[in-house]
DRENVEXDREN-796816 format. One record per residue (C-alpha): residue number from 1; residue in one letter; y, z, x. Coordinates in Angstrom, 3 decimals. Layout:
<rs>
zakol:NUM, zase:a, Y:Y, Z:Z, X:X $
...
</rs>
This chain:
<rs>
zakol:1, zase:m, Y:-2.806, Z:-3.501, X:3.697 $
zakol:2, zase:m, Y:-5.209, Z:-6.483, X:3.820 $
zakol:3, zase:s, Y:-7.059, Z:-8.609, X:1.302 $
zakol:4, zase:s, Y:-8.662, Z:-11.276, X:3.408 $
zakol:5, zase:s, Y:-9.272, Z:-9.052, X:6.439 $
zakol:6, zase:t, Y:-12.818, Z:-8.061, X:5.593 $
zakol:7, zase:s, Y:-14.210, Z:-11.443, X:6.599 $
zakol:8, zase:s, Y:-11.947, Z:-11.684, X:9.639 $
zakol:9, zase:s, Y:-12.839, Z:-8.271, X:10.990 $
zakol:10, zase:s, Y:-16.568, Z:-8.842, X:10.533 $
zakol:11, zase:s, Y:-16.428, Z:-12.158, X:12.385 $
zakol:12, zase:s, Y:-14.532, Z:-10.587, X:15.311 $
zakol:13, zase:s, Y:-17.422, Z:-8.199, X:15.976 $
zakol:14, zase:s, Y:-20.051, Z:-10.963, X:16.024 $
zakol:15, zase:s, Y:-18.421, Z:-13.685, X:18.188 $
zakol:16, zase:e, Y:-15.483, Z:-13.149, X:20.468 $
zakol:17, zase:l, Y:-13.699, Z:-16.026, X:22.128 $
zakol:18, zase:p, Y:-13.926, Z:-15.953, X:25.996 $
zakol:19, zase:s, Y:-10.230, Z:-15.124, X:26.137 $
zakol:20, zase:d, Y:-10.844, Z:-11.996, X:24.062 $
zakol:21, zase:g, Y:-12.911, Z:-10.506, X:26.857 $
zakol:22, zase:v, Y:-10.105, Z:-10.916, X:29.353 $
zakol:23, zase:r, Y:-7.617, Z:-9.537, X:26.855 $
zakol:24, zase:g, Y:-9.858, Z:-6.566, X:26.264 $
zakol:25, zase:m, Y:-10.010, Z:-5.827, X:29.994 $
zakol:26, zase:l, Y:-6.235, Z:-5.961, X:30.212 $
zakol:27, zase:a, Y:-5.898, Z:-3.658, X:27.230 $
zakol:28, zase:s, Y:-8.426, Z:-1.252, X:28.804 $
zakol:29, zase:a, Y:-6.391, Z:-1.225, X:32.024 $
zakol:30, zase:l, Y:-3.182, Z:-0.421, X:30.120 $
zakol:31, zase:r, Y:-4.894, Z:2.352, X:28.180 $
zakol:32, zase:a, Y:-6.270, Z:3.870, X:31.399 $
zakol:33, zase:v, Y:-2.847, Z:4.527, X:32.942 $
zakol:34, zase:p, Y:-0.186, Z:7.029, X:31.772 $
zakol:35, zase:w, Y:2.033, Z:5.680, X:29.049 $
zakol:36, zase:l, Y:5.379, Z:4.270, X:30.198 $
zakol:37, zase:p, Y:8.183, Z:2.678, X:28.187 $
zakol:38, zase:s, Y:7.370, Z:-0.612, X:29.877 $
zakol:39, zase:h, Y:3.978, Z:-0.606, X:28.112 $
zakol:40, zase:r, Y:5.534, Z:-1.980, X:24.953 $
zakol:41, zase:s, Y:7.125, Z:-5.013, X:26.584 $
zakol:42, zase:v, Y:4.076, Z:-5.700, X:28.740 $
zakol:43, zase:s, Y:1.717, Z:-5.458, X:25.773 $
zakol:44, zase:r, Y:3.964, Z:-7.621, X:23.655 $
zakol:45, zase:r, Y:3.927, Z:-10.428, X:26.226 $
zakol:46, zase:v, Y:0.127, Z:-10.182, X:26.757 $
zakol:47, zase:n, Y:-0.446, Z:-10.115, X:23.028 $
zakol:48, zase:r, Y:1.728, Z:-13.160, X:22.381 $
zakol:49, zase:i, Y:-0.081, Z:-15.209, X:25.047 $
zakol:50, zase:w, Y:-3.595, Z:-14.438, X:23.798 $
zakol:51, zase:l, Y:-2.774, Z:-14.999, X:20.140 $
zakol:52, zase:a, Y:-1.221, Z:-18.364, X:21.071 $
zakol:53, zase:r, Y:-4.554, Z:-19.198, X:22.767 $
zakol:54, zase:g, Y:-6.448, Z:-18.624, X:19.539 $
zakol:55, zase:a, Y:-7.867, Z:-15.170, X:20.301 $
zakol:56, zase:e, Y:-9.179, Z:-13.132, X:17.391 $
zakol:57, zase:p, Y:-6.304, Z:-11.143, X:15.897 $
zakol:58, zase:i, Y:-8.367, Z:-8.400, X:14.229 $
zakol:59, zase:v, Y:-9.910, Z:-6.061, X:16.787 $
zakol:60, zase:v, Y:-11.087, Z:-2.504, X:17.231 $
zakol:61, zase:a, Y:-8.600, Z:-0.287, X:19.043 $
zakol:62, zase:p, Y:-10.035, Z:2.739, X:20.914 $
zakol:63, zase:m, Y:-7.504, Z:5.559, X:20.405 $
zakol:64, zase:a, Y:-6.651, Z:8.332, X:22.806 $
zakol:65, zase:l, Y:-7.472, Z:11.030, X:20.262 $
zakol:66, zase:g, Y:-11.121, Z:9.895, X:20.160 $
zakol:67, zase:h, Y:-11.274, Z:7.683, X:17.075 $
zakol:68, zase:r, Y:-11.273, Z:3.893, X:16.671 $
zakol:69, zase:l, Y:-9.344, Z:1.650, X:14.315 $
zakol:70, zase:w, Y:-9.534, Z:-1.975, X:13.154 $
zakol:71, zase:v, Y:-5.986, Z:-3.346, X:13.780 $
zakol:72, zase:d, Y:-4.329, Z:-6.712, X:13.268 $
zakol:73, zase:l, Y:-2.660, Z:-7.842, X:16.486 $
zakol:74, zase:r, Y:-0.261, Z:-10.106, X:14.535 $
zakol:75, zase:a, Y:1.367, Z:-6.993, X:13.076 $
zakol:76, zase:s, Y:4.226, Z:-5.549, X:15.123 $
zakol:77, zase:s, Y:3.402, Z:-2.081, X:13.783 $
zakol:78, zase:q, Y:-0.245, Z:-2.300, X:14.965 $
zakol:79, zase:f, Y:-0.640, Z:-4.326, X:18.191 $
zakol:80, zase:h, Y:0.892, Z:-1.616, X:20.426 $
zakol:81, zase:a, Y:-1.902, Z:0.771, X:19.507 $
zakol:82, zase:y, Y:-4.541, Z:-1.639, X:20.794 $
zakol:83, zase:y, Y:-2.917, Z:-1.895, X:24.240 $
zakol:84, zase:t, Y:-2.022, Z:1.793, X:24.668 $
zakol:85, zase:g, Y:-4.493, Z:3.723, X:22.517 $
zakol:86, zase:r, Y:-1.601, Z:5.663, X:21.074 $
zakol:87, zase:y, Y:0.229, Z:5.857, X:17.768 $
zakol:88, zase:d, Y:2.684, Z:8.703, X:17.201 $
zakol:89, zase:s, Y:0.408, Z:10.898, X:19.274 $
zakol:90, zase:p, Y:2.898, Z:13.761, X:19.798 $
zakol:91, zase:f, Y:3.512, Z:14.001, X:16.077 $
zakol:92, zase:l, Y:-0.157, Z:13.634, X:15.140 $
zakol:93, zase:t, Y:-1.361, Z:16.337, X:17.459 $
zakol:94, zase:r, Y:1.173, Z:18.790, X:16.002 $
zakol:95, zase:l, Y:0.338, Z:17.879, X:12.437 $
zakol:96, zase:i, Y:-3.319, Z:18.459, X:13.205 $
zakol:97, zase:r, Y:-2.492, Z:21.943, X:14.619 $
zakol:98, zase:l, Y:-0.910, Z:22.788, X:11.232 $
zakol:99, zase:f, Y:-4.083, Z:21.790, X:9.344 $
zakol:100, zase:e, Y:-5.543, Z:25.283, X:9.026 $
zakol:101, zase:p, Y:-8.976, Z:26.248, X:7.659 $
zakol:102, zase:h, Y:-9.455, Z:25.386, X:3.973 $
zakol:103, zase:s, Y:-5.899, Z:24.041, X:3.624 $
zakol:104, zase:c, Y:-4.988, Z:21.012, X:1.540 $
zakol:105, zase:m, Y:-2.975, Z:18.111, X:2.947 $
zakol:106, zase:l, Y:-1.633, Z:14.920, X:1.360 $
zakol:107, zase:d, Y:-1.193, Z:11.731, X:3.426 $
zakol:108, zase:v, Y:1.275, Z:9.632, X:1.366 $
zakol:109, zase:g, Y:1.630, Z:6.138, X:2.719 $
zakol:110, zase:a, Y:-1.727, Z:5.976, X:4.539 $
zakol:111, zase:n, Y:-1.370, Z:2.320, X:5.565 $
zakol:112, zase:v, Y:-4.483, Z:1.330, X:7.615 $
zakol:113, zase:g, Y:-5.219, Z:4.864, X:8.821 $
zakol:114, zase:f, Y:-3.201, Z:5.625, X:11.936 $
zakol:115, zase:y, Y:-2.631, Z:9.150, X:10.645 $
zakol:116, zase:t, Y:-5.375, Z:9.283, X:8.020 $
zakol:117, zase:v, Y:-8.367, Z:8.843, X:10.281 $
zakol:118, zase:p, Y:-7.512, Z:11.663, X:12.788 $
zakol:119, zase:l, Y:-6.377, Z:13.863, X:9.923 $
zakol:120, zase:a, Y:-9.729, Z:13.316, X:8.192 $
zakol:121, zase:r, Y:-11.497, Z:14.251, X:11.402 $
zakol:122, zase:a, Y:-9.414, Z:17.398, X:11.489 $
zakol:123, zase:a, Y:-10.215, Z:18.117, X:7.843 $
zakol:124, zase:r, Y:-13.934, Z:18.080, X:8.705 $
zakol:125, zase:r, Y:-13.424, Z:20.567, X:11.550 $
zakol:126, zase:v, Y:-11.427, Z:23.088, X:9.477 $
zakol:127, zase:q, Y:-13.220, Z:22.469, X:6.158 $
zakol:128, zase:g, Y:-9.924, Z:21.391, X:4.672 $
zakol:129, zase:t, Y:-9.069, Z:18.940, X:1.904 $
zakol:130, zase:l, Y:-7.266, Z:15.647, X:2.575 $
zakol:131, zase:h, Y:-5.986, Z:13.221, X:-0.072 $
zakol:132, zase:a, Y:-4.721, Z:9.852, X:1.169 $
zakol:133, zase:f, Y:-2.508, Z:7.520, X:-0.937 $
zakol:134, zase:e, Y:-2.185, Z:3.772, X:-0.206 $
zakol:135, zase:p, Y:-1.121, Z:1.481, X:-3.039 $
zakol:136, zase:l, Y:-1.335, Z:-1.910, X:-1.264 $
zakol:137, zase:p, Y:-4.847, Z:-3.310, X:-1.838 $
zakol:138, zase:a, Y:-5.037, Z:-5.072, X:1.549 $
zakol:139, zase:n, Y:-4.070, Z:-1.966, X:3.513 $
zakol:140, zase:c, Y:-6.386, Z:0.160, X:1.428 $
zakol:141, zase:d, Y:-9.331, Z:-2.164, X:2.129 $
zakol:142, zase:r, Y:-8.653, Z:-2.008, X:5.884 $
zakol:143, zase:l, Y:-8.292, Z:1.762, X:5.702 $
zakol:144, zase:q, Y:-11.694, Z:1.993, X:3.979 $
zakol:145, zase:k, Y:-13.208, Z:-0.036, X:6.803 $
zakol:146, zase:n, Y:-11.619, Z:2.366, X:9.364 $
zakol:147, zase:l, Y:-13.052, Z:5.381, X:7.562 $
zakol:148, zase:e, Y:-16.494, Z:3.722, X:7.698 $
zakol:149, zase:l, Y:-15.997, Z:2.822, X:11.369 $
zakol:150, zase:n, Y:-15.447, Z:6.487, X:12.180 $
zakol:151, zase:q, Y:-18.101, Z:7.738, X:9.708 $
zakol:152, zase:i, Y:-15.649, Z:9.993, X:7.844 $
zakol:153, zase:e, Y:-15.644, Z:8.460, X:4.334 $
zakol:154, zase:g, Y:-16.775, Z:11.797, X:2.929 $
zakol:155, zase:d, Y:-14.089, Z:13.886, X:4.641 $
zakol:156, zase:l, Y:-11.168, Z:12.821, X:2.357 $
zakol:157, zase:t, Y:-10.379, Z:11.236, X:-0.952 $
zakol:158, zase:l, Y:-8.645, Z:7.822, X:-0.887 $
zakol:159, zase:w, Y:-6.357, Z:6.947, X:-3.800 $
zakol:160, zase:r, Y:-5.210, Z:3.370, X:-4.449 $
zakol:161, zase:f, Y:-1.821, Z:4.199, X:-5.836 $
zakol:162, zase:g, Y:1.498, Z:5.506, X:-4.592 $
zakol:163, zase:l, Y:3.542, Z:8.596, X:-5.552 $
zakol:164, zase:s, Y:7.052, Z:8.378, X:-7.014 $
zakol:165, zase:n, Y:9.387, Z:9.963, X:-9.593 $
zakol:166, zase:e, Y:7.589, Z:8.536, X:-12.623 $
zakol:167, zase:p, Y:4.362, Z:6.785, X:-13.516 $
zakol:168, zase:r, Y:4.875, Z:3.015, X:-13.587 $
zakol:169, zase:t, Y:3.986, Z:-0.337, X:-12.257 $
zakol:170, zase:a, Y:6.250, Z:-1.339, X:-9.366 $
zakol:171, zase:q, Y:6.663, Z:-4.234, X:-6.972 $
zakol:172, zase:l, Y:5.943, Z:-3.792, X:-3.282 $
zakol:173, zase:t, Y:7.513, Z:-6.118, X:-0.724 $
zakol:174, zase:l, Y:5.244, Z:-7.282, X:2.079 $
zakol:175, zase:r, Y:7.622, Z:-6.900, X:4.966 $
zakol:176, zase:e, Y:7.964, Z:-7.982, X:8.607 $
zakol:177, zase:d, Y:4.365, Z:-7.661, X:9.661 $
zakol:178, zase:f, Y:3.268, Z:-10.169, X:6.999 $
zakol:179, zase:g, Y:5.911, Z:-12.600, X:8.148 $
zakol:180, zase:t, Y:4.059, Z:-13.036, X:11.425 $
zakol:181, zase:g, Y:0.792, Z:-13.870, X:9.709 $
zakol:182, zase:a, Y:-0.799, Z:-10.438, X:9.555 $
zakol:183, zase:d, Y:-2.878, Z:-9.525, X:6.513 $
zakol:184, zase:t, Y:-2.089, Z:-5.794, X:6.716 $
zakol:185, zase:g, Y:1.087, Z:-3.975, X:7.623 $
zakol:186, zase:n, Y:4.357, Z:-2.440, X:6.524 $
zakol:187, zase:a, Y:5.501, Z:-2.658, X:2.922 $
zakol:188, zase:a, Y:8.131, Z:-0.990, X:0.763 $
zakol:189, zase:v, Y:8.842, Z:-0.586, X:-2.947 $
zakol:190, zase:v, Y:11.404, Z:-3.271, X:-3.991 $
zakol:191, zase:i, Y:14.999, Z:-2.188, X:-3.371 $
zakol:192, zase:g, Y:17.234, Z:-5.198, X:-3.909 $
zakol:193, zase:a, Y:18.343, Z:-8.604, X:-2.645 $
zakol:194, zase:e, Y:19.834, Z:-7.444, X:0.676 $
zakol:195, zase:a, Y:16.818, Z:-5.398, X:1.655 $
zakol:196, zase:d, Y:14.017, Z:-7.532, X:0.296 $
zakol:197, zase:r, Y:15.274, Z:-11.034, X:1.214 $
zakol:198, zase:n, Y:12.463, Z:-13.529, X:0.803 $
zakol:199, zase:f, Y:9.517, Z:-11.187, X:1.285 $
zakol:200, zase:a, Y:6.489, Z:-11.717, X:-0.917 $
zakol:201, zase:q, Y:5.806, Z:-9.096, X:-3.543 $
zakol:202, zase:v, Y:2.762, Z:-7.573, X:-5.172 $
zakol:203, zase:d, Y:2.370, Z:-5.233, X:-8.161 $
zakol:204, zase:i, Y:1.213, Z:-1.699, X:-7.432 $
zakol:205, zase:e, Y:0.630, Z:1.479, X:-9.413 $
zakol:206, zase:l, Y:2.814, Z:4.602, X:-8.950 $
zakol:207, zase:r, Y:2.117, Z:8.091, X:-10.299 $
zakol:208, zase:t, Y:3.804, Z:11.463, X:-9.763 $
zakol:209, zase:l, Y:2.905, Z:14.293, X:-7.399 $
zakol:210, zase:d, Y:3.042, Z:16.811, X:-10.285 $
zakol:211, zase:g, Y:0.794, Z:14.628, X:-12.420 $
zakol:212, zase:f, Y:-1.720, Z:14.189, X:-9.620 $
zakol:213, zase:c, Y:-1.887, Z:17.921, X:-8.818 $
zakol:214, zase:e, Y:-2.406, Z:18.794, X:-12.470 $
zakol:215, zase:q, Y:-5.024, Z:16.080, X:-13.059 $
zakol:216, zase:q, Y:-6.972, Z:17.102, X:-9.954 $
zakol:217, zase:g, Y:-6.648, Z:20.832, X:-10.689 $
zakol:218, zase:l, Y:-5.341, Z:21.609, X:-7.237 $
zakol:219, zase:t, Y:-5.156, Z:25.306, X:-6.457 $
zakol:220, zase:r, Y:-3.168, Z:24.965, X:-3.236 $
zakol:221, zase:l, Y:-1.026, Z:22.423, X:-1.385 $
zakol:222, zase:d, Y:-0.165, Z:23.275, X:2.191 $
zakol:223, zase:l, Y:1.075, Z:20.066, X:3.886 $
zakol:224, zase:i, Y:2.480, Z:16.738, X:2.850 $
zakol:225, zase:k, Y:2.917, Z:13.847, X:5.303 $
zakol:226, zase:a, Y:5.023, Z:11.034, X:3.830 $
zakol:227, zase:d, Y:5.932, Z:7.709, X:5.411 $
zakol:228, zase:i, Y:6.888, Z:5.494, X:2.486 $
zakol:229, zase:e, Y:9.797, Z:3.430, X:3.683 $
zakol:230, zase:g, Y:12.789, Z:5.064, X:2.008 $
zakol:231, zase:h, Y:10.877, Z:6.332, X:-1.048 $
zakol:232, zase:e, Y:10.390, Z:9.889, X:0.201 $
zakol:233, zase:d, Y:13.065, Z:11.396, X:-2.061 $
zakol:234, zase:l, Y:11.477, Z:9.870, X:-5.144 $
zakol:235, zase:l, Y:8.126, Z:11.330, X:-4.127 $
zakol:236, zase:l, Y:9.758, Z:14.795, X:-4.007 $
zakol:237, zase:e, Y:11.593, Z:14.206, X:-7.322 $
zakol:238, zase:g, Y:8.201, Z:13.625, X:-8.962 $
zakol:239, zase:g, Y:6.760, Z:16.811, X:-7.484 $
zakol:240, zase:q, Y:9.283, Z:19.499, X:-8.356 $
zakol:241, zase:r, Y:6.795, Z:21.886, X:-9.944 $
zakol:242, zase:s, Y:4.299, Z:21.452, X:-7.135 $
zakol:243, zase:l, Y:6.932, Z:22.033, X:-4.403 $
zakol:244, zase:r, Y:8.131, Z:25.233, X:-6.055 $
zakol:245, zase:r, Y:4.689, Z:26.538, X:-6.799 $
zakol:246, zase:w, Y:3.119, Z:26.028, X:-3.347 $
zakol:247, zase:r, Y:6.082, Z:25.535, X:-0.971 $
zakol:248, zase:p, Y:4.196, Z:23.108, X:1.340 $
zakol:249, zase:i, Y:5.280, Z:22.055, X:4.820 $
zakol:250, zase:l, Y:6.691, Z:18.529, X:4.780 $
zakol:251, zase:f, Y:6.422, Z:15.983, X:7.518 $
zakol:252, zase:l, Y:8.675, Z:13.018, X:6.625 $
zakol:253, zase:e, Y:9.699, Z:9.848, X:8.293 $
zakol:254, zase:v, Y:13.434, Z:9.353, X:8.097 $
zakol:255, zase:n, Y:14.297, Z:5.650, X:8.034 $
zakol:256, zase:k, Y:18.049, Z:5.600, X:7.372 $
zakol:257, zase:q, Y:18.271, Z:1.846, X:6.800 $
zakol:258, zase:y, Y:16.288, Z:2.044, X:3.634 $
zakol:259, zase:y, Y:18.600, Z:4.702, X:2.200 $
zakol:260, zase:r, Y:21.651, Z:2.678, X:3.155 $
zakol:261, zase:w, Y:20.197, Z:-0.282, X:1.246 $
zakol:262, zase:r, Y:19.677, Z:1.962, X:-1.755 $
zakol:263, zase:g, Y:23.192, Z:3.419, X:-1.442 $
zakol:264, zase:v, Y:21.690, Z:6.934, X:-1.298 $
zakol:265, zase:s, Y:22.417, Z:9.914, X:0.944 $
zakol:266, zase:l, Y:19.006, Z:11.304, X:1.975 $
zakol:267, zase:a, Y:20.636, Z:14.539, X:3.108 $
zakol:268, zase:d, Y:22.185, Z:15.074, X:-0.348 $
zakol:269, zase:r, Y:18.972, Z:14.098, X:-2.084 $
zakol:270, zase:l, Y:16.923, Z:16.586, X:-0.076 $
zakol:271, zase:a, Y:19.449, Z:19.312, X:-0.676 $
zakol:272, zase:a, Y:19.050, Z:18.759, X:-4.429 $
zakol:273, zase:l, Y:15.257, Z:18.346, X:-4.464 $
zakol:274, zase:l, Y:13.897, Z:20.921, X:-2.021 $
zakol:275, zase:p, Y:13.194, Z:24.492, X:-3.116 $
zakol:276, zase:e, Y:15.455, Z:27.190, X:-1.727 $
zakol:277, zase:n, Y:15.127, Z:28.420, X:1.839 $
zakol:278, zase:y, Y:13.662, Z:25.350, X:3.505 $
zakol:279, zase:l, Y:14.591, Z:24.588, X:7.146 $
zakol:280, zase:t, Y:14.614, Z:21.162, X:8.854 $
zakol:281, zase:f, Y:13.399, Z:20.601, X:12.434 $
zakol:282, zase:k, Y:13.536, Z:17.515, X:14.641 $
zakol:283, zase:s, Y:12.411, Z:16.828, X:18.142 $
zakol:284, zase:a, Y:14.609, Z:15.920, X:21.118 $
zakol:285, zase:q, Y:15.128, Z:12.171, X:21.258 $
zakol:286, zase:g, Y:12.485, Z:11.810, X:18.548 $
zakol:287, zase:k, Y:9.644, Z:12.167, X:21.035 $
zakol:288, zase:g, Y:7.712, Z:14.953, X:19.332 $
zakol:289, zase:e, Y:8.685, Z:17.671, X:21.811 $
zakol:290, zase:r, Y:11.372, Z:20.441, X:22.062 $
zakol:291, zase:w, Y:11.786, Z:21.017, X:18.329 $
zakol:292, zase:q, Y:15.078, Z:22.359, X:17.088 $
zakol:293, zase:e, Y:16.552, Z:23.281, X:13.777 $
zakol:294, zase:i, Y:19.157, Z:20.848, X:12.358 $
zakol:295, zase:p, Y:21.537, Z:21.356, X:9.415 $
zakol:296, zase:n, Y:20.173, Z:18.287, X:7.586 $
zakol:297, zase:v, Y:18.722, Z:14.824, X:8.248 $
zakol:298, zase:d, Y:22.181, Z:13.335, X:8.958 $
zakol:299, zase:a, Y:21.554, Z:14.676, X:12.478 $
zakol:300, zase:c, Y:18.531, Z:12.391, X:12.829 $
zakol:301, zase:e, Y:18.315, Z:9.147, X:14.668 $
zakol:302, zase:r, Y:18.269, Z:5.870, X:12.752 $
zakol:303, zase:l, Y:14.434, Z:6.162, X:12.653 $
zakol:304, zase:d, Y:13.128, Z:9.696, X:13.158 $
zakol:305, zase:n, Y:10.557, Z:12.230, X:12.004 $
zakol:306, zase:v, Y:11.211, Z:15.754, X:10.679 $
zakol:307, zase:f, Y:9.291, Z:18.812, X:9.703 $
zakol:308, zase:i, Y:10.823, Z:20.483, X:6.684 $
zakol:309, zase:v, Y:9.454, Z:24.012, X:6.490 $
zakol:310, zase:p, Y:9.679, Z:27.035, X:4.168 $
zakol:311, zase:k, Y:11.678, Z:29.709, X:5.927 $
zakol:312, zase:e, Y:8.916, Z:32.223, X:5.619 $
zakol:313, zase:r, Y:6.593, Z:29.962, X:7.643 $
zakol:314, zase:a, Y:9.116, Z:28.725, X:10.224 $
zakol:315, zase:s, Y:8.043, Z:30.920, X:13.132 $
zakol:316, zase:q, Y:4.368, Z:30.040, X:12.567 $
zakol:317, zase:v, Y:5.173, Z:26.298, X:12.442 $
zakol:318, zase:l, Y:7.376, Z:26.414, X:15.524 $
zakol:319, zase:h, Y:4.582, Z:28.146, X:17.409 $
zakol:320, zase:h, Y:2.246, Z:25.233, X:16.544 $
zakol:321, zase:l, Y:4.890, Z:22.622, X:17.304 $
zakol:322, zase:g, Y:5.222, Z:24.063, X:20.848 $
</rs>
């Protein structure tokens, strides 16, 4: 999410400060060694030092899966990718395995493209269809630049609105990333005083999944990835006909804090909104490995990811999840 980033990112490619070269070498060294939990703390310290010295905050991050991304090193949700080359890699690789030939996937909450870019590359390989949704103009602009950087603009359709339970204009809070000076980052639909504090807000457009599928004349829907900061249940509420018609695989982020702020039980909401005979799987310690069935998302960590799968496809999905 980024409005002023176009000029910043273009300047970073033409004239780097001397310190940026040293920072780049340190980042390359970190990317070259196996990932360790200490990477995060090391990269955080290195990043803080170089930003304090006036180094360019908007840089290209070479990613381990073979693509590249413009990222803003002032954003806590983005800087780690520059120093490690990784972003949810265990989950991404499994999601890509599920992207079968000619299938249709939705990426809801595309942000700047951490999932979208590798998924678009996968769509090209399998002749699939990918629709990405990002309502925040700043993020959407940066995502467009990342598609151009990887020469994959034609391998997906990018929509500048979000999906919810009804068509409307809503307010999006620009959250922690923006508080550190970043011009792209994490954002969430307004919840209330406790959750939103003094975050800045922007107006965005929301539509429904059912309305989108009907307007686009979709004939299939195989996978939905949704990371929309506690709005996942409202996405599903607005897609009841589509969920029952196509029974897609769902990959959802579970961020329990947002649902606490809303005073909502996500487990109860999913039980009411999902079609019959869906099973929920999570990985051990949330690391993307050793997937196991759980009774509901109450068994998840505070921040977790789950695959919610039609029972008739469970064995196939588990095979791909490894």
